[in-house]
C-alpha positions in Angstrom: -154.6 49.5 94.9 -158.0 48.8 96.5 -160.5 51.7 96.3 -162.0 53.2 99.4 -165.1 51.8 101.0 -168.0 53.4 99.1 -170.6 53.2 101.9 -172.0 51.1 104.7 -175.4 49.8 105.5 -177.8 52.1 107.3 -179.0 49.1 109.4 -177.4 47.7 112.5 -175.2 44.6 112.2 -177.4 42.2 114.0 -177.6 40.0 110.9 -178.0 36.3 111.0 -175.6 35.0 108.4 -175.1 31.3 107.6 -173.5 29.2 104.8 -175.7 27.1 102.7 -174.9 23.4 103.4 -174.0 20.6 101.0 -171.8 22.5 98.5 -170.3 20.2 96.0 -166.6 20.4 95.0 -166.1 22.7 92.0 -169.9 23.1 91.4 -170.9 24.5 94.8 -174.7 24.8 94.9 -175.3 25.0 91.1 -177.1 21.6 91.0 -179.9 22.5 93.5 -180.2 25.9 91.9 -180.9 24.2 88.6 -182.9 21.1 89.7 -185.1 22.4 92.5 -184.4 26.1 92.9 -187.6 27.1 94.7 -187.3 24.5 97.4 -183.6 25.2 97.8 -184.3 28.9 98.2 -186.9 28.3 100.9 -184.8 25.8 102.7 -181.8 28.0 103.1 -183.5 31.4 103.3 -186.4 31.1 105.8 -184.3 31.2 109.0 -181.5 33.6 108.0 -181.0 37.2 106.9 -178.1 36.6 104.6 -177.0 33.2 103.2 -173.6 32.5 101.7 -173.9 30.2 98.7 -171.3 28.9 96.3 -171.7 29.4 92.5 -168.9 27.2 91.2 -165.8 28.4 93.0 -167.3 31.9 93.6 -169.2 33.1 96.7 -172.5 34.8 96.4 -175.0 36.0 99.0 -178.7 35.4 99.1 -180.3 38.5 100.8 -183.4 37.4 102.7 -184.4 40.2 105.0 -186.7 42.8 103.4 -185.0 45.9 104.8 -181.7 44.7 103.4 -183.2 43.7 100.1 -184.7 47.2 99.9 -181.2 48.7 100.6 -179.6 46.7 97.8 -182.3 47.5 95.3 -182.5 51.2 96.1 -178.7 52.0 96.3 -177.7 51.4 92.7 -174.4 53.2 93.3 -173.1 50.3 95.5 -175.3 47.5 94.1 -175.6 47.6 90.3 -177.4 45.4 87.9 -175.0 42.5 87.2 -174.2 39.0 88.3 -174.5 36.0 86.0 -178.2 36.6 85.1 -177.9 40.1 83.8 -174.4 39.5 82.4 -175.7 36.6 80.3 -178.9 38.5 79.4 -176.8 41.4 78.1 -175.1 39.1 75.6 -178.5 37.8 74.4 -180.8 40.9 74.2 -178.3 43.8 74.2 -177.9 46.7 76.5 -181.4 47.9 76.8 -183.2 49.2 79.8 -183.6 45.8 81.4 -179.9 45.0 81.4 -178.1 48.3 81.4 -175.8 49.2 84.2 -176.3 52.3 86.4 -175.1 55.2 84.3 -176.4 53.9 81.0 -179.7 53.0 82.6 -180.1 56.6 83.9 -179.6 57.9 80.4 -182.0 55.4 78.8 -184.7 55.8 81.3 -184.9 59.6 80.7 -185.6 58.7 77.0 -188.1 56.0 77.7 -190.0 57.3 80.7 -192.4 59.4 78.6 -193.5 56.3 76.7 -194.9 54.9 79.9 -196.6 58.0 81.2 -200.1 57.2 82.4 -201.6 59.3 79.7 -200.0 57.1 77.0 -201.0 53.9 78.9 -204.6 55.2 78.9 -204.4 55.3 75.1 -203.6 51.6 74.9 -206.7 50.5 76.9 -208.9 50.1 73.8 -206.4 47.9 72.0 -205.8 45.8 75.1 -209.5 45.2 75.6 -210.1 44.4 71.9 -207.4 41.8 71.9 -208.6 40.2 75.1 -212.2 40.0 73.9 -211.2 38.9 70.4 -209.0 36.1 71.7 -211.4 34.7 74.2 -214.3 34.8 71.7 -212.4 32.1 69.8 -212.7 29.7 72.7 -215.1 26.8 72.4 -217.3 25.7 75.3 -216.2 22.4 76.8 -213.1 22.1 74.5 -209.8 22.0 76.6 -207.1 24.5 75.7 -203.6 25.1 77.0 -204.2 28.3 79.1 -200.5 29.0 79.3 -200.3 29.1 75.5 -203.6 31.0 75.2 -202.4 33.7 77.6 -199.0 33.9 75.8 -200.9 34.5 72.5 -203.0 37.3 74.0 -200.0 39.0 75.6 -197.9 38.7 72.5 -200.6 40.3 70.4 -201.2 43.1 72.9 -197.4 43.7 73.0 -197.2 43.9 69.3 -200.3 46.2 69.0 -199.2 48.6 71.7 -195.5 48.5 70.7 -196.0 48.9 67.0 -199.4 50.5 66.8 -200.3 48.2 64.0 -201.6 44.7 63.5 -198.7 42.9 61.8 -199.7 40.9 58.7 -200.6 37.3 59.2 -197.3 35.6 58.2 -195.2 38.0 60.2 -197.4 37.8 63.3 -197.4 34.0 63.1 -193.6 33.8 62.8 -193.2 36.2 65.7 -195.6 34.2 67.9 -193.9 30.9 67.1 -190.4 32.3 67.6 -190.9 34.1 70.8 -191.5 31.1 73.1 -188.5 29.3 71.6 -186.4 32.4 72.1 -187.6 32.8 75.7 -186.8 29.2 76.6 -183.4 29.6 75.1 -182.7 32.8 77.0 -183.7 31.1 80.2 -181.2 28.2 79.6 -178.4 30.6 78.8 -179.1 33.4 81.3 -180.4 31.7 84.5 -177.7 29.0 84.8 -174.6 30.4 86.6 -172.2 28.1 84.8 -172.2 28.5 81.1 -172.7 25.5 78.9 -171.8 25.3 75.2 -174.5 27.1 73.3 -173.0 27.0 69.7 -172.9 23.3 69.2 -175.1 22.3 66.2 -177.7 20.4 68.3 -181.4 20.8 67.7 -182.1 23.1 70.7 -179.3 25.5 69.7 -180.4 25.5 66.1 -184.0 26.3 67.0 -182.9 29.1 69.3 -180.6 30.5 66.5 -183.6 30.5 64.1 -185.8 32.2 66.6 -183.2 34.9 67.2 -183.0 35.6 63.5 -186.7 35.8 63.2 -187.2 38.2 66.1 -184.3 40.4 65.0 -185.5 40.4 61.4 -189.1 41.4 62.4 -188.0 44.2 64.7 -185.5 45.5 62.1 -188.2 45.5 59.3 -190.7 47.2 61.5 -188.3 49.9 62.7 -187.1 50.5 59.1 -190.7 50.9 57.8 -191.8 52.9 60.7 -193.1 56.5 60.1 -193.9 58.4 63.2 -197.3 60.1 63.1 -197.7 63.7 64.1 -199.1 62.5 67.4 -197.3 59.4 68.8 -199.7 56.6 69.4 -197.4 53.7 70.2 -194.4 52.8 72.3 -192.3 52.7 69.2 -193.5 56.2 68.3 -192.5 57.4 71.7 -189.1 55.8 71.5 -188.5 57.4 68.0 -189.3 60.9 69.0 -187.8 60.9 72.5 -184.9 63.3 73.3 -182.6 63.4 76.2 -183.7 66.4 78.2 -180.1 67.5 78.8 -178.4 66.8 75.5 -181.4 66.8 73.1 -180.0 63.6 71.5 -182.4 60.9 70.2 -182.0 57.2 70.4 -180.1 55.5 67.6 -181.8 52.8 65.5 -179.7 50.2 67.2 -180.7 51.5 70.6 -184.4 51.4 69.6 -183.9 47.8 68.5 -182.4 46.9 71.9 -185.3 48.6 73.7 -187.9 46.8 71.6 -186.2 43.4 72.3 -186.1 44.2 76.0 -189.9 45.1 76.0 -190.7 41.9 74.2 -188.7 39.9 76.7 -190.0 41.7 79.8 -193.6 42.3 79.0 -194.9 39.3 77.1 -193.7 36.4 79.2 -194.2 38.1 82.6 -197.8 39.1 82.1 -198.7 35.8 80.4 -197.3 33.9 83.5 -199.1 36.2 85.9 -202.4 35.8 84.1 -202.1 32.0 83.7 -201.4 31.6 87.5 -204.3 33.9 88.3 -206.8 32.0 86.3 -205.5 28.7 87.7 -205.7 29.9 91.3 -209.2 31.2 90.7 -210.3 27.8 89.2 -209.1 26.1 92.4 -210.8 28.7 94.7 -214.4 28.9 93.4 -215.5 31.3 96.1 -212.9 33.8 95.0 -213.8 33.2 91.3 -217.5 34.0 92.1 -216.6 37.2 93.8 -214.6 38.3 90.8 -217.4 37.4 88.5 -219.9 39.3 90.6 -217.7 42.4 90.4 -217.3 42.0 86.6 -221.1 41.7 86.3 -221.8 44.7 88.5 -219.4 47.0 86.8 -219.4 45.8 83.2 -222.7 44.1 82.6 -222.6 42.8 79.1 -220.0 45.3 77.7 -216.2 45.1 77.6 -214.1 47.0 80.2 -213.1 50.6 79.5 -210.6 53.0 81.0 -213.2 54.4 83.4 -213.8 51.0 84.9 -210.2 50.5 86.1 -210.5 52.4 89.4 -213.5 50.3 90.4 -212.0 46.9 90.0 -211.1 46.4 93.7 -211.7 42.6 93.8 -209.8 42.1 90.6 -206.8 44.1 91.9 -206.7 42.1 95.1 -206.9 38.8 93.1 -204.0 39.9 90.8 -202.0 41.2 93.7 -202.3 37.9 95.6 -201.4 35.9 92.5 -198.3 38.1 92.0 -197.4 37.4 95.6 -197.8 33.7 95.6 -196.4 33.1 92.1 -194.2 36.1 91.2 -193.1 35.9 87.5 -189.6 37.3 88.4 -188.7 34.7 91.0 -184.9 35.4 91.1 -182.5 38.1 90.0 -179.0 39.3 90.8 -177.1 42.4 91.7 -173.3 43.0 91.8 -171.3 44.9 94.3 -169.5 47.8 92.6 -167.0 48.8 95.4 -165.8 47.7 98.8 -168.8 48.1 101.0 -170.6 46.9 104.1 -174.1 45.4 104.2 -175.3 45.3 107.8 -171.9 44.2 109.1 -170.9 42.0 106.2 -167.8 43.1 104.3 -168.4 42.7 100.6 -165.7 42.9 97.8 -166.3 44.4 94.4 -167.9 42.0 91.8 -169.5 40.0 94.6 -172.9 38.7 93.4 -176.0 39.2 95.5 -179.2 37.1 95.0 -182.6 38.5 95.5 -185.6 36.2 95.4 -189.1 37.7 95.4 -190.5 34.1 95.7 -188.6 33.6 99.0 -189.7 37.0 100.4 -193.3 36.4 99.4 -193.4 33.0 101.2 -192.0 34.2 104.5 -194.7 33.4 107.1 -193.6 36.2 109.4 -194.4 38.7 106.6 -197.3 36.9 104.9 -199.1 34.5 107.4 -200.1 31.2 105.8 -198.0 32.1 102.7 -199.1 29.1 100.6 -202.8 30.1 100.9 -204.4 32.1 98.1 -206.2 34.8 100.0 -206.9 38.0 98.0 -208.5 39.6 101.0 -205.2 39.5 102.9 -204.7 42.9 101.2 -207.7 44.4 103.1 -206.7 46.2 106.3 -209.5 44.4 108.1 -208.1 40.9 107.4 -206.4 39.0 110.2 -203.7 38.1 107.6 -203.0 41.7 106.8 -199.5 43.0 107.6 -199.4 46.8 106.9 -195.7 47.1 107.1 -194.8 44.2 104.9 -195.1 46.0 101.6 -193.7 49.2 103.1 -190.5 47.3 104.1 -190.0 45.9 100.7 -191.4 42.4 101.2 -193.6 42.5 98.1 -191.5 42.8 94.9 -193.3 41.6 91.8 -191.8 44.5 89.9 -188.6 45.2 91.9 -187.9 48.4 93.7 -185.9 51.6 93.6 -185.0 53.4 90.3 -184.6 50.0 88.7 -188.2 49.1 89.4 -189.9 47.9 86.2 -190.7 50.9 84.1 -193.8 49.2 82.7 -195.4 48.1 86.0 -198.5 50.3 85.4 -198.6 49.2 81.8 -198.5 45.5 82.8 -201.1 45.8 85.6 -203.5 47.7 83.4 -203.5 45.1 80.7 -203.6 42.2 83.1 -206.7 43.6 84.8 -208.4 44.2 81.5 -207.8 40.6 80.3 -208.7 39.2 83.7 -212.1 40.9 84.0 -212.9 40.3 80.3 -212.5 36.6 80.9 -214.4 36.6 84.3 -217.4 38.3 82.6 -217.8 35.6 80.0 -216.2 32.4 81.1 -215.6 29.9 84.0 -212.5 27.9 83.7 -212.0 24.4 85.1 -208.7 22.5 85.2 -208.6 19.1 83.5 -206.2 17.5 85.9 -207.0 17.2 89.6 -203.3 17.1 90.6 -202.1 20.5 91.9 -200.0 22.4 89.4 -196.5 23.1 90.7 -194.6 26.2 89.6 -192.0 25.7 86.8 -189.1 28.1 87.3 -187.7 29.3 84.0 -187.2 32.8 82.7 -190.4 33.5 84.6 -192.3 31.3 87.1 -194.7 29.5 84.9 -197.2 26.7 85.1 -196.0 24.6 82.2 -198.7 23.1 80.0 -202.1 23.8 81.7 -205.2 22.3 80.2 -208.4 24.1 81.2 -212.0 23.8 80.0 -213.8 27.0 79.3 -217.5 27.1 80.3 -219.5 30.1 79.0 -221.4 32.2 81.5 -223.9 35.1 81.2 -223.4 38.2 83.3 -225.9 38.3 86.2 -228.3 41.2 86.1 
């Protein structure tokens, strides 16, 4: 017996709905979603509010209008985390905060929220700055380096230091840094593809992924087992260990802590690395914007590293990062699942229907962000002719999601991205080796792929 309708859209039903063309028998639109997903999303989503797509034999709906996207993300009772991306992720990383369904997420978030209170994030600033300065001090003038790899190394070390409050010994840290990229690539292949392919066959890729999984799980288990919480929590792991449910007083089990740590490694390391890599690339191809950022770093920092008190004054850096997150959002596609018979702006949806949300699509809508392919940090100034005050308010900018499922670590990620960015701007210019524009590579996050850049030292202006 079908359950009663659990709600309807608060918006009128003047929704433009179309079916995506060129669905293949049995496969539907799986091929373009895998081979050229960004182009495919822009092609089908620019002129419609909701687009019906086929995932194999199943129907799914790409939600393209910001107000409808906001409704889906805010109303977790009708639209829960699910669909093939999160269902697959749950099998790979467990049922941590990133993948948990509504009720479980509510319980977990009450445990974890104190770990990301702004007072705790403030405590991590010194570690974040130290790792940024230490890593960039190893660069050699004129010697090309893969900036994607360099940023991944920095973010991995910051994650480990803030998560575990200790510098892991050399062998363990090296093993973790080597395993994490392999693990993330494997997670992408298994989570982002709507049709599952055999993942247990003893082929090289599967064997590498299995070894990376064992390494990561082994490191996390050993750190948790050896962990002793200090009288005053100083790390995210400390905060997870001592947290108690405000209603029941229960603490997280060791297995639950393990899942949360895995989720943080997955969510924090790759997303911030991708955001920083894109920001540095975009600055290198827009020298005027690069000079403005350097001038701000010189004026505020001089010849010292950034501190907590500098963060409110980094106005140019914030606009630069905000624009990079708009034009190249790390989370470029995610899913929600309908939990009960419901109506979304006139469209009747059955339970278990998958909804697709693409921040990349929203961020490239010219009606919301004029000249969307241009990197213009000042579009976020109210005096800019490109400024659209209502765009962000209506949910068009979604680098961290929205609603109660918005990334719990958004302030944590922005803080460390700003610190790394201004630390680099104060000491280095970066030039790309290749003159060909870098195209985004959609994987677990929206990356650059291999990106060779030449660092040139600079001295802060007086």
